[in-house]
C-alpha positions in Angstrom: 91.4 122.6 105.1 92.5 118.9 104.5 92.3 117.7 100.9 88.8 116.7 100.3 87.2 113.2 99.1 84.3 113.1 96.8 81.6 110.4 97.0 80.9 108.9 93.7 78.8 106.5 92.0 80.7 103.9 89.7 80.1 100.3 88.3 81.5 97.3 90.2 82.3 93.7 90.0 79.7 93.0 92.7 76.1 91.9 92.3 73.0 91.8 94.5 71.2 88.9 95.5 69.3 88.8 92.5 72.6 88.8 90.5 72.3 92.3 89.2 75.2 94.4 89.0 75.4 97.1 91.7 77.7 100.2 92.0 81.1 100.1 93.9 79.8 100.1 97.9 79.8 103.8 99.4 82.4 102.8 101.9 84.9 102.3 98.9 83.4 104.8 96.5 85.4 107.7 97.6 88.2 109.6 95.9 90.1 112.7 95.4 88.5 115.5 93.1 91.5 114.9 90.5 90.7 111.2 90.5 87.1 111.7 89.8 88.0 113.9 86.9 90.4 111.4 85.7 87.8 108.5 85.9 85.4 110.5 83.9 88.0 111.5 81.1 89.3 107.8 80.9 85.8 106.2 80.8 84.8 108.5 78.2 87.8 107.5 75.9 87.1 103.8 76.9 83.6 104.4 75.6 84.9 104.9 72.0 86.2 101.3 72.0 82.8 99.9 73.8 84.7 99.5 77.1 84.1 101.1 80.5 85.6 101.3 84.2 84.4 98.6 86.5 86.1 98.6 90.0 86.5 96.0 92.6 88.3 98.4 95.2 89.1 102.0 95.5 89.3 103.9 98.9 89.9 102.1 102.3 89.6 103.2 105.6 92.3 102.5 108.2 90.8 99.4 109.3 90.1 98.2 105.8 93.7 98.4 104.7 94.7 96.7 108.1 92.3 93.8 107.4 93.8 93.6 103.5 97.2 93.7 105.3 96.3 90.8 107.6 94.8 88.9 104.6 98.1 89.1 102.9 100.1 88.0 105.7 97.8 85.0 106.0 98.0 84.1 102.7 94.3 84.6 102.1 95.3 87.1 99.3 98.6 86.6 97.3 99.1 90.4 96.2 101.0 92.4 98.5 99.1 94.7 100.7 100.9 97.1 102.8 100.0 97.8 106.6 97.9 101.1 107.2 99.8 104.2 106.2 101.4 102.6 103.1 98.8 102.5 100.4 97.3 105.1 98.1 93.8 103.3 98.3 94.0 105.0 101.8 94.2 108.4 100.5 91.4 107.7 97.7 94.1 107.6 95.0 94.1 104.2 94.0 91.6 101.8 92.2 91.6 98.2 91.4 90.1 97.8 87.8 88.1 94.7 86.3 90.6 94.3 83.2 87.9 92.5 81.2 85.6 95.5 81.3 88.1 97.9 79.4 87.8 95.9 76.0 91.2 97.0 75.3 94.6 95.4 76.1 96.5 96.2 79.2 99.5 97.9 77.2 96.6 100.1 75.2 95.0 100.9 78.3 98.2 102.1 79.9 98.9 104.4 76.8 95.0 105.8 76.9 95.1 106.3 80.9 98.8 108.1 81.2 97.6 111.1 79.6 95.1 111.5 82.2 97.5 110.8 85.0 96.5 107.5 86.0 99.6 105.2 86.3 99.6 101.3 86.9 101.8 100.1 89.9 103.8 97.3 88.0 106.3 98.0 85.7 105.2 95.9 82.6 101.7 95.6 80.8 101.2 91.9 81.6 97.5 91.0 82.9 98.5 87.9 84.6 100.8 89.6 87.0 99.8 90.5 90.4 98.5 93.9 90.9 98.2 94.5 87.1 94.7 95.8 88.1 95.9 98.6 90.2 96.2 102.2 89.0 97.1 105.1 90.9 96.3 109.0 90.5 99.5 110.0 92.2 99.1 114.1 91.3 101.7 116.1 93.4 102.5 113.6 95.6 104.9 112.2 92.9 107.2 114.9 93.9 107.3 113.2 97.3 108.1 110.1 95.5 111.1 111.4 93.5 112.4 113.2 96.2 112.9 110.1 98.2 114.0 107.9 95.2 116.8 110.7 94.8 117.7 110.2 98.4 116.4 113.5 100.0 114.7 111.5 102.3 116.0 108.1 103.7 113.3 106.9 106.4 110.8 105.6 103.9 110.9 103.8 100.6 109.8 106.2 98.0 106.1 104.7 97.4 105.7 104.5 101.1 106.6 108.1 101.7 104.2 109.2 99.0 101.5 107.0 100.2 101.8 108.5 103.8 102.1 112.1 102.3 98.9 111.6 100.6 97.0 110.0 103.7 98.3 113.0 105.9 96.8 115.4 103.2 93.2 114.0 104.0 93.7 114.2 107.5 94.3 110.8 108.1 96.5 109.5 111.0 99.9 107.7 110.0 101.0 105.5 112.7 104.6 106.3 111.9 104.5 109.9 113.1 102.6 109.1 116.4 101.5 112.5 117.9 103.5 114.4 115.3 100.9 114.1 112.6 100.6 118.0 112.1 104.4 118.4 111.7 104.8 115.3 109.4 101.9 117.1 107.3 103.8 120.4 107.3 107.0 118.7 106.2 105.2 116.7 103.2 103.4 120.0 101.9 106.6 121.7 101.9 108.1 119.1 99.9 105.3 119.2 97.4 105.8 123.0 97.3 109.6 122.3 96.1 111.6 122.5 99.4 114.2 120.3 100.6 114.3 119.5 104.5 115.5 116.0 104.8 113.2 113.2 106.4 109.3 113.4 106.9 109.6 112.5 110.4 107.3 114.8 112.5 110.3 116.6 113.8 110.4 120.3 113.2 114.1 121.3 113.1 116.3 123.7 111.3 115.9 122.5 107.9 112.0 122.6 108.3 112.2 126.1 109.5 114.1 127.3 106.8 111.7 125.7 104.3 108.7 127.3 106.0 110.5 130.6 105.5 111.4 130.0 102.0 107.7 129.8 101.3 106.8 132.7 103.4 105.1 131.0 106.4 106.0 132.4 109.7 107.2 129.9 112.7 104.5 129.4 115.2 102.0 126.4 116.4 101.8 123.8 114.3 98.3 124.1 113.4 98.6 127.6 112.2 101.5 126.5 110.0 99.6 123.5 108.3 96.9 125.7 107.5 99.2 128.1 105.8 100.8 125.3 104.0 97.7 123.8 103.1 96.6 127.3 101.6 99.9 127.4 99.4 99.2 123.8 98.2 95.5 124.7 97.1 97.0 127.7 95.0 99.6 125.5 93.5 97.4 122.3 93.1 93.8 123.6 92.9 92.7 120.3 90.8 93.4 118.3 94.1 91.1 120.4 96.3 88.3 121.7 94.4 85.0 119.6 95.2 82.8 119.2 92.1 79.5 120.1 93.4 77.9 117.5 90.7 79.1 114.4 92.6 78.4 111.4 90.9 80.4 109.2 88.4 78.6 109.6 85.1 78.3 106.7 82.5 78.8 107.5 78.7 75.6 108.5 77.0 73.3 105.8 76.2 75.5 103.1 78.0 73.6 100.3 79.5 74.8 98.2 82.1 74.5 94.6 81.3 
């Protein structure tokens, strides 16, 4: 019952040996159902001004995120890339754009994308800034961000807590929780359901038990409790869990890839 990822087909900055544009490689072309819907909607808006979404990156596996982090540490890349467990790329909730393909200024794109839940990672629309190309579809994980921002949790920075929560939700290990992955996922889910329980740390104490009781989940083994919490999350945030059976990113009508 983990949150699903959809495989999609979407234009990329990459080219084949003949120099022809190719879609984003399959290893990266995965995202959550709500991000897929957002990409469709944003692309349709960009088409009205002759633009389109062209990506350089989206989903990253644990190993891909580790390599990105090592490239940052070694100086191979200048933009900060956190260790595994700290990026929304690992949850299929982040993307890196080719800004030149948008055909609108960055500030205009911010305004266009925001109503669809697509937000920048930087705080000012300056295209020359590192990570100006990075956008997130935070969804319900924004609740975790705000929870930590407001000091209700203290063992992560807000963005890292949000990323860890989203990664746990798709069933991928977050090293910080060691052997307590399911317990941490339960805590994360309870926070998204509006409960307060202290830190997401994989240790189920009295605060987590009280939060479980508050949402009507009996205290039992972690696997059973996680399934129950996930069921409640599916009811509250269906757009994050419903898989579109017609998988594939659709170009606007009559759009020709140059």
